[in-house]
N, C-alpha and C positions, 0 to 999 in steps of 0.2 A: 241822131241815133234812135230817137223814139217817135219819129213822125208816123202818121198813119200808114200802115202797109209795110213798115220796116221790120227786119228780123228782130231788132232790139225790142220794139213794142210788142211784137207777137210773143216773144219769149217772156216778157214781163207779164203780159195778160194771161199766158198759160200758167205761169208760176203763182201769181197772186189772184187769179180768176178775173173774169171780165168785169167784176165790180170795180176794178182799178181804172176803168175807162169812163170817160164822160159820155153823154148821150151821143155826141158826134164822133165817137170812137177815138178821140184824142186821149192822151194820158192825163189822168187826174193827178197832177203833181202834188197838190195839197194832201190828198189821201195817201199817196205813196210816201211823201215826206213824213207823215204822221206814223206810218208803219215802220219805216226803216230807222227812225230815231227813237223808237221804243224797243226795237229788237235788233241787236247787233248781228245776229245770224242772217237776218233778212238784208241788212245793210251790206254785209260781206258778200252775200249772193249777188246783189245788184251791182256792187263794185266789180266783182269778178266777171260779170257779164259785160258791163258797159266800158270799163276802163281800157281793155284791149281794143275794142272797137273805136273808141275815141282816139287813142294813140295812133292807130293805123290811119285814121282819117286826117289827123293833124300832120303826120309825116308826109302823107300824100299831098296835102295842100301846100306844105312848106316846100316840097320838091318842085311844085309848079310855080312858085313865086318868081317874078321877074323884076320886081322893084329893087331899089338899093337895099332896102331892108323890109322884113315882114313883121307884123305884130301878131303875136300869139296870145290871144285872150283866153285864159284858163283859170277859173276860180280856185282850183286845187293844183296849181302849177307845181308848187314845191312838194306837196303831199304825194303827188304821183310822179315825182322826179322828171317832170316835163321840162324843167329848167335845164336839163342836160341837152335839150334840143336847141337851146338859145345861146347866142353869144353874150347877150346882156339881159338882165331881168329888171323890169320896172315894176315896182309894187305900188299899186294904188291903195293908199292907206288912210284909215280913219281910226280914232280911238274906239275901243270896244263899246263904250257907252253909246257912241254915235251909231255904230254898226247895229246895235240892238234896237235903238229907236227907229232907224231907217227901215230895218227889216220888218219889225212889227207893224209899222205903218204901211209899208208897201205891200206886204204879203198877207196882212190881216191875220197874223198868228200870235200866239202867246209869247210873252217874254221868256218863259221857261223853255219853250221849244227852240227859240233862237239861241238861248244860252247853251242848250244841248248840242245844237249844230256847231256853234263856235268851239265848244269843248272838244268836239270830235276832229277839229282841224288843228294844224300846226299852230303853236302859240305865236301871237303877233310879234313878240320880241325875236323869235327865231327867224321869222320871215324878214324882219327888218335887218337882221344880221346877214342874211343870205343875199338879199336884193342888191343889185349894183346901183340902182337909182330908185328914188322914192318920190311919189307925188302925193302931197297931203291933200286929200279930197275933202277936208273940212274947211279949207280956205275959200276965198271968193273965186268965182269963175274967171275973173280977170287975172288973178294970181295963177290959177291953174293953166290958163292959156299961155301965160308968159313962160311958165315952167315947161310946158309941152313944146313950145317953140324952141327953147334952148336945148331940150332933149333931142328934138328932131334934128337940129343942126349938128349936134354931137354925133348922132347915129349916122347921119350922112357922111360926116368927116371920117368916121371909122371905116367906112366902106370905100373911101377914095385913097 
C-alpha cells in the first residue's frame, strides 16, 4: 500500500510532507511510527487511509487463492476484524516481555515506543481467547515446525 508510486504513499507524503520519505522516495517507517504513536489523531488519519486499502487487497488475494487453504498474515488481524474473513485463526504468540525485547532489538527503537505500540493493540489475553490455534513463538524452531506440521495437516483435513 505504501510502495513508491502508490496512491497510499502519495497521500501519506501529501499529508505529512515529503519529509516522511527517505532519499530514495520510500516511506521512512521509523519517522512515521514516531509521529503516529505520539499523536492519536495522526494515527487515526493513517488508519482511515490504509485499512480500507489493505482490506480490499486482502479480499482480492483471498478470492484468487486456489490452494486447499490460504494463510492471511496480518499483524492487526483481530483489531481490524479481518478474522471475519477466516475460517480459523492462528495466533503466533510470545510473552509481552519477549515481544518488547525482540522489537527493540530488531527495529532499534526505545522500550517506551514499543510499549506504546503494544498498548494500542488488543490485549494479548483477548487475542489468545479469540484464536482457534496458537503457536508459541518462544519455543525452539524444532518445536515450532512440529506444531506447524500438525496444524497444516488439520487445516488440510478441514477442507476435505
